[in-house]
N, C-alpha and C positions, 0 to 999 in steps of 0.2 A: 671855317666853323659854321658860318651862316648857311653855306650851301648844304652842309651835312645836316643841320637842324631842319632845313627845308625838306630834305630827302626823308628824314625821320617822320616828320609830320605828314607828308604825302603818303609814305609807306604805311603809317598807322591808319590813316583814313581808308586806304584801299584794303588793308587787312580786315578792318571792322566790316566793311561792306561785303567782302568776299568770304567772311568766316562761315556763314551758314552753308555756302556751297561746299567748302572744304569739309565741314562737319558731316554732311550727308555723303560726300564722296568716300570719306574714311569708313563710315559704317557699311557702305556698299562693298568697299574693298575687303573688309573683314568677312563679309558674307551674310550680314544681317538683312533679312528681307521680311519686315514685319507685316507687309501687305501682300495678299495673294495676287497672282497674275489676273489681268482683266482683258476682255476682248476689245481690241482697238484697231486702228488702221495704221499701216506703215506709210512711208513717204510716197509710195506708189498707189495708195488707196486700197490696198488689199487688207482684208480682215485677218488679223493675227492676234495671238495672245501676247501681251506685253507685260513687262514688269512696271510697277509704278515709277514715274519719273521724278524729277527734282521737286516739283510743286506738291505732288501727292505725298511724297516723303516728308516734306517740310510741314504740311498740314498735320500729318500723323504725330510729328514731334511736338508741334504746338498744342495739339489736343492733350498730350500727356504731361508736358513740362511747361506749357505756356510759351509765349514769344521769346522770353529770356532763355528758354531751353535751347534755342538755336545758337547760342553764344557760349556754350560750354567750352572751356579750354582757351578762351580768348586772351586772358591775362598772360599766361606763359607764352602765347604766340606773339603778343605785342612786345613782351620782353625780348624774345628771340629776334624780332624784326628790328627793334631799336639797337640792340647790341650788335647785331649783324651788320647793319648799315654803318655804324661807327667803325667797326673792325675792318670792313671792306674798304672804307675810305682811307683809313690810316695805312693799311697794308699797301694799297694801290699807290699811295704817295711815296712810300719808302722803298718799294721794290723796283723803281724805274731803272736805276743804273745797273743793278745786278742782273736784271732780266735782259737788258740790252746787251750786256757783255756776254751772258750765257747764250743768248740767241745768236749773237754774232759768231760765236764759235760753232754753234750747232748747225746753222743753216748757211753754209758758205756757197753752195751751188744752186741756190734758188734765186728767182728774180727779185728785184728790189721791192716791188709791190707786194708780192707774196710774203717776203721777209717781214715787212712792216705789219702785215695782217697777223703773222704768226707771233710777232713780238707783243702786239696788243692782246691777242688771245691768251698768250702765256701769262702776261701780267694779270689779266682778268681771272684766269684760272687759279692763280696763286691767291689772289684776294678773295675770291669766292670760296675756295677750299678752307682758308683760314677762318672765314666767317661761319662756314658750315660746321666746322669742328668745334668752335667756341660756343655756338648756339644750339648744338644738337641736344644737350640735356633738356633745354626748354622745349624742343621739338618732341622729345620723348614724353615729357609731361603733358604736352598738349594732346597728343594722340591718346594717351591713357585716360585723360579726363573725358575725351569724346567717347571712347569705347565703353566707358562705364554705363552708358545708356542701355546697352544690351542686357546686362545683368542687374541693372538698377543698383549698382554698388555706389559707395561714397568713400572709397579707399583713397582716392587722390582728390582732396577737397581744396587745396590751395598750393601755391608755388612752394612755399617753405616747408609745409607739411609733406608735400610730394617729394621734395629733395631728401628729407629725413627718411621717408618710407623706402625710397629706392636705395639709398645708401645702406640702410639697415638690412634690407633683404637681399640686395644684389651686389653691393659694393660699388666701387668706382665704375666698373665695366657696365653696370646697369644703365648709367647715364649715356652710354654710347652704343646701345643696342640698335642695330640697323644702320650704323654709320657707314660701313664700307660700301654697300650697294648704293646708298644715297650719294656718296662722293663720286663713285664711278659713273653713276647716271648723270650727275651734274657736269662732270668733266667731258664725257662723251657728247652730251647735248650741246655744250658750249662750243666744242671744236667742230661738230657737224654743222651747227648753225652758222658760225662765223666763216668757216672755210667755204661752204656753199654760197653764202651771201657774197663773199669776196669774188669768187669765180664768176658768179652771175653778174655782179656789178662791173667786173673788169672786162669780161669777154662777151657778154650778152646785151649790155646796155650801152647805147651810143651817148657819150657825154655831150654831144652837140645838140641833142634833142631837147625840147622844152620839158619842164617838170622832171628833170633828171633826179633831183633830190627826193621828190615824192616817190618816184619809182624805186629808188634804192631803199628808202625806208620800208616800202611795201615788200620788197624782196627779203629784207631782213626779218620782217614779221612772218612771212610765209615760210622761210627756212627755219625760223624758230619754232613754229607750229609743227613742221615736219620732224624736226629733231626731237621735240617733246613726245611725239607719237612713237618714234623709234625707241626712245629710252624709257617709255612708261613702265615696262616691267621692272626696272630698277627701283622706281618710285614705289610700286606695289610691294615688292619684296622688302624694301626698307621699312615701310610702314607696318607690315605684318610682323617683322622681326622686332620692331620697337615695342609691340604689345604682346609678343608671344611668351607664354608661360610666366606672366607677371602677376598671376593671382586673380585676373579678371575673366569673366565668362567668355568675353570676346577673344581671348588669347589662349583658350584651352579647348580641348575636345568638348562637343562635336564641331565647334566652329573652326578649330585649327588643330592640326597635329602639333606635337612638341618637336620643334626643329632644333637639332644640335648646332646648326649654323645656317647662314643665308643661302649657301649653295644647295642644301637639302630642301629648303623652302622653295627655291627656284625650280628644282627638279620636280617636286611634288605638284606645284602649280602647273608646270608644263605638261605633266602626265594627265592632269585633270582637265586641261584645256581652259584654265582660268587666268592666263597671263594678261588678259585685257580687262579683267573684272574691275568695274568702277571707272573705266576709261571714259564712258559716256553716261550722262544722267538723263538723256532724252532718247526716246524711241528704243528703249531697252528691250531686247528680245530675250526669250527664254533660253537658258543654257541647254545645249543639245544633249539629249540622253539623260537628263536629270529630272527628278521628281521633287515637288515642293512639299516640305514637311510643315504642316500648319502649327503644331505645338512647338516645334523648335524654331520656326520662323527662318528657315534656310532651305537651300537645295542640297540634295545628296544624290 
């Protein structure tokens, strides 16, 4: 219990610090570009037109809503983090025996080291998936609170009011909008990260060398970053589906088409070349073949 409480406190602190970053990223993912492109320099020193980065976007939000405006949607996100940490910890404790038995039947022809890595990853997958499913309604509320900035709405003003609004307008399924791509992305990212890190640590790192532990931790971080880059489209599609056709300007045309399901959303983004939109908040280049609409504050 003490360990879980410590994880909750640490997670809450990191959530508060990182919230403005997530807020801006979500607005960029939706396609909201309130500031026109400016002439700047890229990493190689060449003059190019760039989209405003993280700090310029943050200044724009502060100018309109004040510093507190950077923390819209923080309360439901803190709720999701707290509940998710508790669920993850409890499920991880309870699924140990079942996962060992299941993995023992499933992976009879693999090496012992790989088998252990697969067992650990499977346990972590089950725990993360349960936490994601339980907390997804709060994730949906968080995203909708953020996207209200585009149309200056106040439809989702609090956790309880938002729960009532979503249930009244969309029913139970409204709380799980965008859940499937989010789950798929989390699972793929976890397996890619853990399996790559396992093979690197097993076959590429000599345990007899000094600082082996630090090197293995570094490899885990690198593979985690690589996995997150590969699975980013799932994050983008999930967030867009969570706000799509929910009555907010950011989830309706012209910002977004009305998608019947997440596969249509994925297909549309792929055709438009927007699968990496919002992936970077620094050195943001102009979308190829698109024009900036000043009144609509977006590209088309």
